[in-house]
C-alpha positions in Angstrom: 33.1 -126.6 -88.9 29.6 -125.8 -87.5 30.0 -128.5 -84.9 33.3 -126.9 -83.7 31.6 -123.4 -83.4 28.7 -124.9 -81.4 31.2 -126.7 -79.1 33.2 -123.5 -78.5 30.0 -121.6 -77.8 29.0 -124.3 -75.3 32.4 -124.1 -73.6 32.1 -120.3 -73.3 28.6 -120.6 -72.0 29.5 -123.2 -69.4 32.6 -121.2 -68.3 30.3 -118.1 -67.8 27.9 -120.2 -65.7 30.7 -121.6 -63.7 32.0 -118.1 -63.0 28.7 -117.1 -61.5 28.6 -120.2 -59.4 32.1 -119.5 -57.9 32.0 -115.8 -57.3 33.1 -116.4 -53.7 36.2 -118.3 -54.8 36.8 -115.9 -57.7 36.7 -112.8 -55.5 40.2 -113.3 -54.1 41.7 -114.2 -57.5 40.2 -111.1 -59.1 41.2 -108.8 -56.3 44.9 -109.9 -56.5 44.8 -109.8 -60.3 43.3 -106.4 -60.2 46.1 -105.2 -57.9 48.6 -106.7 -60.3 47.1 -105.0 -63.4 46.7 -101.7 -61.5 50.4 -101.8 -60.7 51.3 -102.6 -64.3 49.0 -99.8 -65.6 50.3 -97.3 -63.0 53.9 -98.2 -63.9 53.2 -97.5 -67.6 51.5 -94.2 -67.0 53.9 -93.1 -64.2 56.8 -94.2 -66.3 55.7 -91.9 -69.2 55.2 -89.0 -66.7 58.7 -89.7 -65.2 60.2 -89.6 -68.6 58.4 -86.4 -69.4 59.7 -84.8 -66.1 63.2 -86.1 -66.7 63.2 -84.6 -70.2 62.1 -81.3 -68.8 64.7 -81.4 -66.1 67.4 -82.5 -68.6 66.6 -79.5 -70.7 67.2 -77.2 -67.7 70.3 -79.0 -66.5 73.6 -78.1 -68.0 77.3 -78.2 -67.5 79.1 -74.8 -67.6 82.7 -74.8 -68.6 84.5 -71.6 -68.0 87.3 -70.8 -70.4 90.7 -69.1 -69.9 91.1 -65.6 -71.4 94.2 -66.9 -73.3 92.2 -69.4 -75.4 92.5 -68.6 -79.1 89.8 -68.8 -81.7 91.3 -71.9 -83.4 91.6 -73.6 -80.0 88.0 -72.7 -79.2 86.7 -74.0 -82.6 88.6 -77.3 -82.1 87.3 -77.7 -78.6 83.7 -77.1 -79.6 83.9 -79.5 -82.5 85.3 -82.3 -80.2 82.8 -81.5 -77.5 79.7 -81.6 -79.8 80.9 -84.9 -81.2 80.5 -86.6 -77.7 77.6 -89.1 -77.6 76.0 -87.6 -74.5 76.2 -84.0 -75.6 72.9 -82.7 -76.9 73.9 -79.1 -77.3 77.0 -77.0 -76.6 76.5 -73.2 -76.7 79.4 -70.7 -76.5 79.0 -67.4 -74.6 81.7 -64.7 -74.9 82.9 -62.6 -72.0 80.6 -59.7 -73.2 77.6 -62.1 -73.4 78.3 -63.5 -70.0 78.6 -60.0 -68.5 75.3 -59.0 -70.0 73.7 -62.1 -68.7 75.0 -61.5 -65.2 73.7 -57.9 -65.2 70.3 -59.1 -66.4 70.1 -61.8 -63.7 71.1 -59.3 -60.9 69.2 -56.2 -62.2 67.9 -55.5 -58.7 71.3 -55.7 -57.0 72.8 -52.2 -57.5 75.9 -52.9 -55.4 76.9 -55.8 -57.6 76.1 -53.9 -60.8 78.3 -51.0 -59.6 81.1 -53.5 -58.7 80.9 -55.0 -62.2 81.1 -51.6 -63.8 84.1 -50.5 -61.8 86.2 -53.6 -62.0 85.7 -54.2 -65.7 84.7 -57.6 -67.2 86.2 -60.2 -64.9 83.7 -62.9 -65.9 85.2 -65.6 -68.1 83.7 -66.9 -71.4 81.9 -70.1 -71.0 80.4 -73.1 -72.8 77.0 -74.4 -71.6 76.6 -78.1 -72.3 73.2 -79.8 -72.3 73.4 -83.6 -71.8 71.3 -86.2 -73.6 71.1 -88.5 -70.6 71.7 -87.1 -67.0 72.6 -90.6 -65.9 75.7 -90.5 -68.1 76.7 -86.9 -67.4 79.9 -88.2 -65.9 81.1 -89.1 -69.4 81.1 -85.4 -70.2 83.1 -84.6 -67.1 85.6 -87.3 -68.0 86.1 -85.6 -71.4 86.5 -82.2 -69.8 89.1 -83.6 -67.3 91.5 -84.6 -70.1 94.8 -82.6 -69.7 94.5 -80.9 -73.1 91.0 -79.7 -72.2 91.8 -78.7 -68.7 94.5 -76.4 -70.1 91.7 -74.4 -71.8 89.6 -73.9 -68.7 89.8 -71.0 -66.3 91.7 -72.3 -63.2 89.8 -70.0 -60.9 86.3 -71.1 -61.9 85.6 -74.9 -61.9 82.9 -76.5 -64.1 79.4 -76.2 -62.7 79.1 -80.0 -62.5 80.3 -80.1 -58.9 79.0 -79.6 -55.4 75.3 -79.1 -54.9 74.4 -79.2 -58.6 76.3 -82.5 -59.1 74.5 -84.0 -56.1 71.1 -82.8 -57.4 71.7 -84.4 -60.8 72.9 -87.6 -59.3 69.9 -87.8 -56.9 67.4 -87.3 -59.8 69.1 -90.0 -61.9 69.3 -92.4 -58.9 65.7 -91.8 -57.8 64.4 -92.4 -61.4 66.2 -95.8 -61.6 65.0 -96.9 -58.2 61.4 -96.1 -59.0 61.6 -98.0 -62.3 63.2 -101.1 -60.7 60.7 -101.1 -57.8 57.8 -101.0 -60.3 59.2 -104.0 -62.2 59.8 -106.0 -59.0 56.3 -105.2 -57.8 54.7 -106.3 -61.1 56.6 -109.6 -61.1 55.7 -110.4 -57.4 52.0 -109.6 -57.7 51.8 -111.4 -61.1 53.2 -114.6 -59.5 50.8 -114.2 -56.5 47.8 -113.7 -58.7 48.7 -116.8 -60.8 49.1 -118.9 -57.7 45.7 -117.8 -56.4 44.0 -118.5 -59.7 45.8 -121.8 -59.8 44.4 -122.7 -56.3 40.9 -121.3 -57.3 40.7 -123.6 -60.3 41.9 -126.5 -58.2 39.1 -126.0 -55.7 36.6 -125.6 -58.5 37.7 -128.9 -60.0 37.4 -130.5 -56.6 33.9 -129.1 -56.1 32.7 -130.4 -59.5 34.5 -133.7 -59.5 31.3 -135.7 -59.7 30.0 -133.6 -62.5 33.3 -134.0 -64.4 33.2 -137.8 -63.9 29.7 -137.9 -65.4 30.7 -135.7 -68.4 33.7 -138.0 -69.0 31.5 -141.1 -68.9 29.1 -139.5 -71.4 32.0 -139.1 -73.8 32.9 -135.4 -73.3 36.3 -134.6 -74.8 39.2 -133.5 -72.6 39.1 -129.9 -73.8 35.3 -129.7 -73.5 35.8 -130.4 -69.8 38.9 -128.2 -69.4 37.7 -125.4 -71.6 35.1 -123.9 -69.2 37.8 -123.5 -66.5 40.0 -121.6 -68.9 37.0 -119.4 -69.9 36.3 -118.8 -66.2 39.9 -117.6 -65.6 39.8 -115.4 -68.7 36.7 -113.7 -67.3 38.7 -113.0 -64.1 41.3 -111.3 -66.3 38.7 -109.2 -68.2 36.9 -108.0 -65.1 40.2 -107.2 -63.3 41.4 -105.3 -66.4 38.3 -103.1 -66.5 38.5 -102.6 -62.7 42.1 -101.5 -62.9 41.4 -99.0 -65.7 38.5 -97.5 -63.7 40.7 -97.3 -60.6 43.5 -95.5 -62.3 41.1 -93.2 -64.0 39.6 -92.2 -60.6 43.1 -92.0 -59.0 44.6 -89.6 -61.5 41.4 -87.5 -62.1 40.8 -87.3 -58.3 44.4 -86.3 -57.6 44.5 -83.7 -60.3 41.2 -82.1 -59.4 41.1 -82.7 -55.6 44.7 -81.6 -54.7 44.8 -79.0 -57.5 48.3 -80.2 -58.0 50.3 -80.2 -61.2 53.0 -82.6 -59.9 54.0 -84.7 -57.0 57.8 -84.7 -57.0 58.9 -86.1 -60.3 55.4 -87.3 -61.1 53.5 -84.7 -63.2 49.9 -85.5 -62.3 48.4 -83.4 -65.1 50.7 -85.0 -67.7 49.9 -88.5 -66.4 46.2 -87.8 -66.5 46.5 -86.4 -70.0 48.6 -89.4 -71.1 46.1 -91.8 -69.6 43.1 -90.1 -71.4 44.8 -89.9 -74.8 46.0 -93.6 -74.7 42.9 -95.0 -72.9 42.0 -97.6 -75.6 45.5 -98.7 -76.1 46.0 -99.1 -72.3 42.7 -101.0 -72.0 43.8 -103.4 -74.8 47.1 -103.9 -73.0 45.3 -104.6 -69.7 42.9 -107.0 -71.3 45.7 -108.9 -73.0 47.8 -109.2 -69.8 44.7 -110.2 -67.7 43.6 -112.8 -70.2 47.1 -114.2 -70.5 47.6 -114.5 -66.7 44.2 -116.1 -66.3 44.5 -118.5 -69.2 48.1 -119.6 -68.4 47.2 -120.2 -64.8 44.0 -122.3 -65.6 45.8 -124.3 -68.3 48.5 -125.3 -65.9 45.9 -126.1 -63.2 43.7 -128.2 -65.4 46.6 -130.1 -66.9 47.8 -130.9 -63.4 44.4 -131.8 -61.8 42.4 -133.0 -64.7 44.3 -135.9 -66.0 42.4 -138.4 -68.1 43.5 -141.7 -69.5 43.7 -141.8 -73.3 41.5 -144.3 -75.0 
């Protein structure tokens, strides 16, 4: 047991020494791995901020269904019960004609002409049901339910549902933009991870080539296969650790600088203040995630490279 511990410590020490010897070769590998880990970290933090923004927008978005004056109370109760049982309906609130009129007057308190018109013509505003969706991407499911003939018969023929025109386009654009951003982040992570693994692979290959005489002497002296391969793996793991720490520092500067320098609370759907707060509150968890991914990328790349270019005949 003691012999194994000593061997492992020697492998780690040799890997650290080899890392300092090959800083020029390691620079490119660490740079690309740092970019990969930064993209991964940014995707995680930005994804959380996007979800936060989408949740806030979803809470503000609603589908308004305007009811006919001929709808009876039993019909209304049945319609509300069916509507609230829909999977994508988070909340459905009924507003009577009187409540709708009071709301319209409050929203147009400064428009005396409109208020006078409402007073003279009586209450022509229909009752309505405001529907809050669970997922704006699936809001069409609600529209499909409302378009059923039995439900259409309850709606006011003169006032269509609010999920149409500009509001429909805005909801669809938000949902589409969110999906595109998420998919682009996944593709970027995969591409840069493959590039970083390829560069580490070639870096280890060059290191093996530069130390081929040293490796031959170690083999002749009876060094085991993993005693020779181990330092290369340790060297690649150091690449991952340094790249992970660099990515954490870069994202910290990016979010903190953006929030303070631009004095901005958001950039489109990206809430900078929330992203910065999320990053600070989950710093240690994110650091652990980065270290794990960096070590995994480095270790896998070096193991593949050493297995390919350090082949020894078995005794």
